[in-house]
C-alpha positions as CSV (number, residue, x, y, z in Angstrom):
1,M,86.1,90.3,-141.9
2,K,86.1,89.4,-138.2
3,E,88.9,87.5,-136.7
4,V,88.2,83.7,-136.4
5,K,88.4,82.3,-133.0
6,Y,89.3,78.6,-132.4
7,K,88.8,76.0,-129.7
8,I,91.7,73.6,-129.7
9,F,91.5,69.9,-128.9
10,T,94.0,67.0,-128.9
11,N,93.4,63.3,-128.8
12,A,95.5,60.2,-127.9
13,N,96.9,60.0,-131.5
14,S,98.5,63.4,-131.1
15,D,96.1,65.0,-133.5
16,V,95.4,68.7,-133.0
17,I,91.8,69.8,-133.9
18,A,90.9,73.5,-134.3
19,V,87.1,74.1,-134.1
20,S,85.3,77.2,-135.2
21,T,81.8,78.1,-136.6
22,Y,80.6,79.6,-139.8
23,T,76.9,80.5,-140.2
24,G,76.1,78.6,-137.1
25,K,77.8,75.3,-138.2
26,T,80.9,73.7,-136.8
27,V,84.0,73.7,-138.9
28,K,87.0,71.6,-138.0
29,G,90.7,71.7,-139.1
30,V,92.9,68.8,-138.2
31,A,96.6,68.4,-138.0
32,K,97.8,64.8,-137.6
33,C,101.2,64.0,-136.3
34,D,103.1,61.3,-138.3
35,P,104.2,58.6,-136.0
36,R,107.8,59.1,-137.3
37,D,107.7,62.8,-136.3
38,T,108.1,64.4,-132.9
39,F,104.9,65.9,-131.7
40,D,105.0,69.7,-131.6
41,M,101.8,71.3,-130.1
42,D,102.5,74.8,-131.5
43,K,103.1,73.5,-135.0
44,G,100.0,71.3,-134.7
45,V,97.8,74.3,-133.6
46,E,99.2,76.4,-136.4
47,I,98.4,73.8,-139.0
48,A,95.0,72.9,-137.6
49,E,94.0,76.6,-137.4
50,A,95.1,77.2,-140.9
51,R,93.1,74.2,-142.2
52,C,90.1,75.4,-140.3
53,A,90.5,78.9,-141.7
54,K,90.7,77.6,-145.2
55,K,87.5,75.5,-144.8
56,V,85.7,78.6,-143.5
57,A,87.1,80.7,-146.4
58,D,86.0,78.0,-148.9
59,K,82.5,78.0,-147.4
60,R,82.4,81.8,-147.3
61,L,83.6,82.1,-150.9
62,A,81.0,79.6,-152.1
63,R,78.2,81.4,-150.3
64,A,79.4,84.8,-151.6
65,R,79.4,83.5,-155.2
66,K,75.9,82.0,-154.7
67,K,74.6,85.3,-153.3
68,Y,76.3,87.3,-156.1
69,A,74.6,85.0,-158.7
70,E,71.3,85.6,-157.0
71,A,71.8,89.3,-157.0
72,E,72.7,89.2,-160.7
73,Q,69.4,87.4,-161.5
74,I,67.4,89.9,-159.4
75,F,69.1,92.7,-161.3
76,R,68.4,91.1,-164.7
77,D,64.8,90.5,-163.7
78,A,64.5,94.2,-162.5
79,E,66.1,95.4,-165.7
80,A,63.7,93.4,-167.8
81,Y,60.7,94.8,-165.8
82,L,62.1,98.3,-166.2
83,H,62.2,97.8,-170.0
84,K,58.6,96.4,-169.9
85,M,57.4,99.4,-167.9
86,S,59.2,101.8,-170.3
87,D,57.4,100.2,-173.2
88,Y,54.1,100.4,-171.2
89,V,54.6,104.2,-170.6
90,S,55.5,104.7,-174.2
91,D,52.4,102.9,-175.4
92,A,50.2,104.8,-172.8
93,T,51.7,108.1,-174.0
94,K,50.9,107.3,-177.6
95,A,47.3,106.3,-176.7
96,F,46.9,109.5,-174.6
97,D,48.2,111.7,-177.4
98,K,45.9,110.0,-179.9
99,A,42.9,110.4,-177.6
100,Q,43.7,114.0,-177.0
101,D,44.2,114.7,-180.7
102,T,40.9,113.1,-181.5
103,L,39.1,115.1,-178.8
104,Y,40.7,118.4,-180.0
105,S,39.8,117.6,-183.6
106,I,36.2,116.9,-182.7
107,L,36.0,120.1,-180.6
108,E,37.5,122.2,-183.4
109,R,34.7,121.0,-185.8
110,A,32.0,121.9,-183.4
């Protein structure tokens, strides 16, 4: 997995916002400073980046699960088609054998 890059922003409320993208969409992680605490930019960046990374990971996991379910369905459909074609080959083989036996039987009597 490639390393996530963030753009960091702050606002007048001492919030730190980490912004990244996933599948072309903006994802934000926010760290809010409690008014009773002393603002620490490094800690805010660390928290905001971690929250943003978690959101990206959540989205990635949800997409991966969806794609996996789609692949499973495609596999089940392909497996069902394979069985159908196996039956078709079996039936065609039986019909061929019967037609060939009939022809040989007729030719032997001639």
